[in-house]
Structures are given as C-alpha cells and as structure tokens.
C-alpha positions in Angstrom: -7.9 103.7 -17.0 -8.6 99.8 -17.3 -11.4 100.2 -19.5 -9.4 101.5 -22.5 -9.1 99.0 -25.4 -5.5 99.4 -25.5 -4.9 98.2 -21.7 -7.2 95.6 -22.4 -5.2 94.7 -25.6 -2.1 94.4 -23.1 -3.8 92.6 -20.3 -4.8 90.1 -23.2 -1.2 89.6 -24.6 0.2 89.5 -21.2 -2.1 86.6 -20.2 -1.6 84.7 -23.3 2.2 84.9 -23.0 2.1 83.7 -19.5 -0.1 81.0 -20.5 1.8 79.9 -23.0 4.7 79.5 -21.2 3.0 77.8 -18.6 1.8 75.3 -20.9 5.3 74.9 -22.6 6.6 74.1 -19.1 4.3 71.5 -18.3 4.6 69.6 -20.9 6.4 66.3 -20.0 7.0 63.1 -21.3 4.3 60.4 -20.2 5.7 58.4 -17.6 4.6 55.0 -19.1 7.4 56.3 -21.9 9.8 56.7 -19.1 9.3 53.5 -17.5 8.8 51.4 -20.6 10.4 47.8 -20.2 9.7 46.8 -23.9 10.4 48.2 -27.2 9.3 51.6 -27.7 6.3 52.0 -30.5 7.0 54.4 -33.2 4.3 56.9 -31.8 6.4 56.9 -28.5 9.7 57.6 -30.2 7.6 60.1 -31.9 7.0 61.8 -28.7 10.5 61.6 -27.2 11.4 63.3 -30.7 8.9 66.0 -30.3 9.8 66.6 -26.3 13.4 66.9 -27.4 13.2 68.9 -30.4 10.8 71.6 -28.3 13.0 71.8 -25.4 16.3 72.0 -27.1 14.7 74.7 -29.6 14.0 76.6 -26.1 17.6 76.2 -24.8 18.8 77.5 -27.8 16.9 80.4 -29.2 15.3 81.2 -26.0 16.1 83.8 -23.3 18.5 82.9 -20.4 16.0 82.1 -17.9 14.1 79.7 -20.8 17.4 78.4 -21.5 17.9 77.2 -18.0 14.2 75.7 -17.6 14.7 74.1 -21.0 18.3 72.5 -19.6 16.3 71.3 -16.1 13.4 69.7 -18.2 15.7 68.3 -20.2 17.6 66.3 -17.7 14.5 65.7 -15.5 13.5 62.6 -17.4 17.0 60.8 -16.9 16.3 60.7 -13.3 12.4 59.9 -12.8 12.4 56.9 -10.5 11.8 53.5 -12.5 13.1 55.0 -15.8 14.1 52.1 -17.9 17.2 51.7 -20.1 15.2 51.5 -22.9 13.9 55.0 -22.5 17.5 56.4 -21.7 18.5 54.8 -25.1 16.0 56.0 -27.1 15.9 59.6 -25.1 19.8 60.2 -25.1 19.8 59.1 -29.0 16.8 62.0 -29.8 18.7 64.7 -27.2 22.1 64.4 -28.3 21.2 64.2 -32.4 20.0 67.5 -31.7 22.3 69.7 -29.6 25.1 70.3 -32.2 23.5 73.7 -33.0 23.2 74.6 -29.3 26.9 73.7 -28.7 28.2 75.6 -31.5 26.1 78.8 -30.4 28.0 82.2 -29.8 26.2 82.5 -26.8 27.8 81.0 -23.9 24.9 80.4 -21.6 23.4 78.4 -24.6 26.6 76.4 -24.9 27.0 75.7 -21.3 23.3 74.7 -20.7 23.9 72.2 -23.8 26.8 70.8 -22.4 25.7 70.3 -19.2 22.5 68.3 -20.6 25.0 66.3 -22.6 26.9 65.2 -19.9 23.5 63.8 -18.3 22.7 61.7 -21.4 23.6 57.6 -20.9 25.5 55.9 -23.4 
C-alpha cells in the first residue's frame, strides 16, 4: 500500500536520486565562457575547473552509464559552434590535468572513456 511510511520513504529517496542525477546532467559551462574572445577571468576559469572536476569524478567513480555520460559531457563543449581558442586552451588544461587517475584506473571502461576524452582535447 502506498500510504505506508516505508513506501513513502522509498518513493522520496527514488525521487531525490533521479532529481540529483538530472541536475548533474544539466550542469553545463555557460556559452559566454565557451565563446570568450578575450582572456578568461579567474571566476570563469574556476567554473571550468569545477565542471572538469565534477565530470571527471563521475567518469572515474560512477557507474558505467555515468562514466559514458560524463565522457559525452566532457567532450561536448569542445564541439559547440563558436567555441574559442581561448576556451579550448583553458578547458583542455583543466581536463587533462585531472585525467591521470581515470587513465590509471583498474576499470577498463573508465580508462577507455578517459582516453576518448584525451583524444578530443586540443593542444
């Protein structure tokens, strides 16, 4: 019966889990950072660093599906129309500096996804 406290607890926990995953998947780098044509501010660089850190943690410690989604999320900003060389340099630096743990992982799917991300980065 849905009226029992135990079931409501389960339903609430399931909803919160789905909501937190959806929120993590919708967190993106603002377009104005991706298309910046002048030097990025410290705050913009921090936003890139936070995004890279969050996505690489999902890639490294998440489930197989989370790792695949994190890989896609890490590659996506590099392919946005209008993405600037300034952004590519800052983003590639932030991401590549954090991938060593994923590349050294014992889990094949983590290593493979990390290598795919490395292949998408620009010098």
